[in-house]
N, C-alpha and C positions, 0 to 999 in steps of 0.2 A: 658308854661303850661304843666304839666305832668299828663297824663291820667294813672292811676295806674292799676286798675283791668281790664279794657276792652282793654288795649293795646295788650294783648295776642290774641285778636280776630281781630286785624288789625284796630281797631278804633283809628283814629287820629284826631287832631284838624282840619286838612284840610278836612277830610271826613265829619265831623260834619258841618263845615262852608259851604261847597258846598250844603249839604242837606238842611240847613236852608235857603240858598239863593233860592233854588228851591221852597221851601215851601212858601216863600214870593213873588214869581214871579208874582202872580196875585192880590197882594194888600191886603192880609190878615192883620188883626190888630196885630196878635200874632201867633207865631209858636213855637213848641217845638218838640224835638226828644227824645224818651225814649227807651234806650237799657236795655235789661234784660237777665240775665243768671241765671238759677236755676237748681240745681242737687238735686234730691229727691231719697230717698231710703225707702222702706217699707219692714217690716218683720212681719209675724204673726204666732202665735202658737195657735192651737186648740186642747185641751185635750192632750197636750204633743207632738203633731206632727206639724211640720212646714207646714202651709197651704198657706202661701203667702211669696213670696220673689220677689221683683220687684224694678227696678231702672229706672229713667226717667231723661231726660235732655231737658231743654228748652233754646233756644237762639234765640232772635229776636229783632226787633225794630219796634216801632210805631211812626208815624209822625202825628202831629195834627196841624191844622190851624184853627184859630178862627177869625170870621168876625161878629162883633156885638154879638148877642146871638147864632149864628150858628156855628157849628163845622164840619169841614171836617177831615176825618181820614183815614189813610192807614197803613198797617203793612206788614212786610215780615220777613221770616227766613233767607234771603240772605243778608249778611252784606256788599256786594260789592257795590261800588259807583253807578253803573248803576241801581241796584235794589233799592237803597235808593232814587235815583233821581226820579225814576218812582213812588215810594211810595209817595214822597213829592209832586209831581205834581198831583197825585190823590187827596191828601188832599187839595191842593191849589185850586181845582176846585170849592170849596164852595164860593170863592171870584171871583170878575170880575172887576178888575180895574188895574191901573198902578202898576208896580212892586214896592215893598218897599225895602229899602236898608237893606241888611243883616248886622249883627254886624261886625265892622271892625276887632275886635279880640275877642277871647273867654277868659274867666277868671274863675278860680276856685272860688266857693263860699267860704266864711269863714269856718273854721274848724267846723265840725258838733259835736253835743253832742255824747257821747259814752254810749248809753243806753242799749246796749247788749254786754258787754265785754265777750270774750270767754276765757276759760281756755284750753279746748280741742276742736278744730275745728272738725266738722263732717268729713271733708276730711281725717283726721288723725285717724279716728276710723274704725277698721277693722270689717268685718262681724262676725268674730269669737269672738268679744267682745260684740256684740249686742245680739247674740243668747242666751248665758248664762243668760243674764238679763231677757229676756222674758220667757225663760224656767223656771227660778227660780220663777218668779211671778205666772206662771201656777201652779207649785207645791205648792207654799205657799197658793194659793187660795183654792185648794182642801183640804189642811191640816187644814185650818182655821175653817172649819165647816163640819161635816159629811153629812149635807144635800146638800152640793154643788155637783152637778152631771155633770156640763159642764162648761168649762172655755174657754174664748177667750182672747188672749192678742195681741195687735197690737201696733207696734212702727213705727213712721215715723220721718225721719229727712230731713232737707233741708239746703242747703247752696247756696250762690250765691250773686248777687249784681244787683243794678240798676245804670244807668247813665242818668241824665236828662240834656239836654242843650236847652236853649231857645233863642228867638230872641233879648233878652237884652244882650246876650253874656255870660250869667251865665252858668256854668257847675257844676254839683253836682254828686258825686259818693257815694254810700252807700252799704256796705256789710250787708246782712240781713239773719241771721240764723233763723231756726225755728225747733221745735220738738214737737211731740205729742205722748203720751202714753195712751192707752185705755185698760181697763180691764173690761170685762163683765162676769157675773156669772148667771147661771141657777141653782136654788135649788129646791129640792122636799121634801115635808113633808105631810104625810098622803094622798098621791095621788094628792095633789095640787102642782102646779109648779109656781114659781115666778122668774122673771128675772129683773136684774138691773145692774148698772155698775158705774164706776167712771173713770174720765180721767184728765190728767194734760197736760199743754202745755205752751210753752214759747219761747222767742227768746234767746236761750242759746245753749251751746254745751253739750257734753256728761256728764259733771259735774252736769248738771241739776238733774240727777237721783241719788240724795243723798240717803243714807239709810233711813233717816226720810221721805223723799217724797215717796219712794217705800213702806215703811211701811203703809203710809197713803192711798196709792192707794189700797192695798190689804184690809186693814181694812174697808175703806169706801165702796168699792164694795161689800164685803160680808155682812156688816151690813145693808146697804141700801136694799139689796135683802132679807135677812132673816127676817127683821122686817116686811116685807109685809105679812108674815104668821099671824101676830098678828093684822094686820090692817083691818079695815072695812070701809064701805062707810061713808061719812060725812053727817051731817044734811044738808038739802037744804033750801035756802032762803037768805034773806038779813041779813048780820051780819058783825061785825068787822073782819078784816083779818090782821094778823100779818105776815109780810114778813121777813123771816130770813136773817141775814147778809150773803152777798156773792152772791151766784148764783141767788137769787131772783132779782138781777139786770137785768135779762133778761126781766122782765116786764117793767122796766124803759127804757131799750134800745129799745124794740119793740114798746111799746104803747105810749111812750113820745119822745124818742130820735129821731126817724125818722121824727117826725113832726117838729123838730127843724133844719132839714137839709135845707139849703137855697133854693135849687132848688124847693122843694115842696112849699115853701112860695113865691118864685118869680112867680110861676105859679098859685098862689092862691088856691092850693090844700089843704094845711095844715090849720088846725083850728087855728094855731098860726100866721097866715099871718098878722094879725093886732094887735098883742099882744106885740110887742117890747115896753119896758118901762112900761108895765102894770103888776099888780100882777097876778100871775098864781098859787101861793101856799102860805102857811103860811110863816111868816117872818123868821122862823128858817130853811127853806128848801133852800139848795144850791146844784146846780147840775153842774158838770163840765164834759167836754170831754177832755181827757188828753193823750198826746203822750209820757209822760215822766215816767210812772211807770217802774222801772228798770227790764229789762228782761221779761216784760209782753208780752203776745201774741199780744196785740193791740198796743204795743209801736212802735214808729218809730222815727228815727233821723231827717227825712225830709220827706215831703209828695211827692206824685208821680208827682207833678208839679215842684219840686225843692224848694218849699217854706218852711220856718222855721216852725217846728211843736212843739208847746208848750202846754200850758194849757189854754183851752177856758172856761170861766165862762158863762154858759148858763143861769142859774137862780141864781141871786144874792139877798139874803135876800127876797126870794119869788117873785122877779120881773124878768121877762124875759129880759135878758140883750143883747143877740145877737143870731145869728144863726151860724150854721156850714157852712163855706164858702170855696169854691174853687175859682180859679181866676176869672171865669166868673161871678159867683154870687157876689163876692166881688166888682167887677167893677160896676155891676148893682146897688148895694146898696151904692156905694161910700165909702166902708170901705176896710181895709186891709184883705187879705186872712188869714184865721185862721189855715192854714196848714192841711186842711181836704180834699184836692183833692187826691182821692185814686182810684186805678184801680186794677182789678184782675191780669192783665198781659199786655204785650206789644200789645196784640190783642184788647185792649179796651181803650177808652178815659177815663180820670178821671171824677169823680163825687164827690159832697160833701158826705162824708161818716164819720161815727164815728170811733173812735180809742179805747180808754178805757173810758167808760162812767159810771159815778157813782155819788151818792149823798154823800155829805160831812157829817161828824158826826154832830149830833144834841145835844140838851141839856138834853136828857132823859137817863135813865138807862134801860138796857134790861129787868131786872127783874121787874122794874116799869111798863114797857109797858105790859108785860104779866099779871101782877097783875091787870091791869086796865080793863081787858076784862072779863065780866061775862060769856059770851058764844060766842065762835067764832072759827076760824080756824087759826092754825099756819102752814104756808107753808115753808117746809124745802128746797125742791128743785123742780124745774120745768123740764119737759122733752120737751115740744113743745107748740106751740100755733099758732093762726091765728090773724092777725091784719089788719084792714082797715086803711092804713097810713093817709089818709086825715082827717077823722073824729076821728081816734084813737080808734074806737070800737075794742074790743079784746075778745078772749077766750083763756085761758091758761090751760094746763093740769099739775096738780101737782102730781108728782110721789110719794113723801113722805111728810107727814105732821102729825099734831097732832090736836086733839080737845082741845080747851081751855075751861075749866069749872071752874067758881068761881076763876079765876085768876091763874089757874094752868094748865100745860100741862098734859093731861090725856091719853086717848087711841090714838094709831096711826091710821091714816086714809089714804086711797088710793082712786084712781079713782075720784079725785077731779077736777072739772072744775070751774075755777074762771072767771067770766064774767063781763065785765064792759067797761068803756070808759077811755082812758089814761088821757086826760086833766082833766076829772072829778075826777078820782082817785087821781091825783096829788093835786087837791084842797082839797081832803078829807084826805090827809096825816096830821094827827093831833099829832103824836108823832114820834120823830126820835132819835134813840139811838146814843151813842158815840162809837159804836163798828164796825166801817166801816171795811169791808173785801172785797178786790178785788179778785174775783174768779179766780182760776188758770186753769179753764177748757179750752178745745179747741174750743171755740166759733167761728163760722163763720157767717158772715152777708151777706145776699143776697139782691140785689137791681138791677133792670133793667138788669137782666141776668148776673150780675157780683157777685162774692163772694170774700170777703176779711176777713182776720183774725181780730178779735176784742177781747177786754176784757170788763168786766162789773163788777159792784160791788154795794153794798148797805150796810148801817148800818141796824140794825133791825128797822123796820118801822111799824107803825100802820096806816091802812086805816080804817076810822071810819065805813064805810059801803060799802060792795061789794056783788054781787050776787054769791052765791056758789051753784053749781049744784051737787047733790048727791042723794042717794036713802034712806039715813037714816032719822030718825025722831028726 
């Protein structure tokens, strides 16, 4: 067996095998070892001046031992055998029984998909190539509109890899790039100030920043900011809400997706705990969690337990089909893992987590959906929100939107709060367009103190009734 990436750090088959043997020394049902290396670089420009330049390196290993539903975990930045054995024995303390036999030999898993091919690796991109990119965006944002008074540009890139080896003898290595570009704008008009921004992210190299994508970053950041001068508060009350294609998927992710993660259901916390095989939406509603969108921020070739990561159909023709599983929850439910065991870093054990979560296209046209609304709100993009994961109650803040009157988008609105319940909102989705867009933003999902990169998307969707908070009439 040939270890490719981590061989440079002294990681050998013998080192892994001895660590797994120590992890199983007290009778755990399962053990795995997770190596991670990550090199990150940040550069920022504010009003033409570099205000941030930073690099960081992470290298470490985590050892997990599972006994029933219990997990023991230890981690270290020292990759020497004594440190790994100590780490493994710490994790093994969760169990108390006779030693289990470690795998006789390790084997590489079958070849992984190639969902984030690189043209230019970040290791090969010099700082003097990154600075002109962010400086040019700064200049272009100022030039785009005379009302722009302040600009911030931030670029982050990451390169590195993971290696997962488990007590079945399986070994998986995966190199995982990432990049994020954020442009924020503050504009002033008639003594009023407004601020907004736009960002793009993906598992890609320097080639990600094509002229078209950079044009879009500037255009969207400036437009989303300056339109706020025309915007007013929305009417308040119960009304139809149309969610725009793309970033409105944040509502799907937060208010519905988390409730479909298996650990919440195994513990009886989620409202979906008894809903497998039951209708949860209209027959034309289909929701997937997908590891496969090429180059997406939430794409993965393999999950952080070494399990194959593909496409999981959560809602099929309106019926809840399955949950998002890691190995522990899959064993509990007697099903195969869905490739959703994810962790923030080697310092954390894996949990069931989303990857790229979106609703599939439906039978309606976007214009048809808007025409169907006599009086309501069109939500263009969200900035933040709060969700009670168990029940699915939520409040989301809409940064940009429009009033819908007599089937037409009319005046822009801002300071919109959309309030509701995720499962109830899913039941009230009564029109789904065919214009699915997976948002390219730098979304990060938090759960149990861990953050992981995700993607989300939505076609244009009508929810028949939601509570809109505003000051208008």
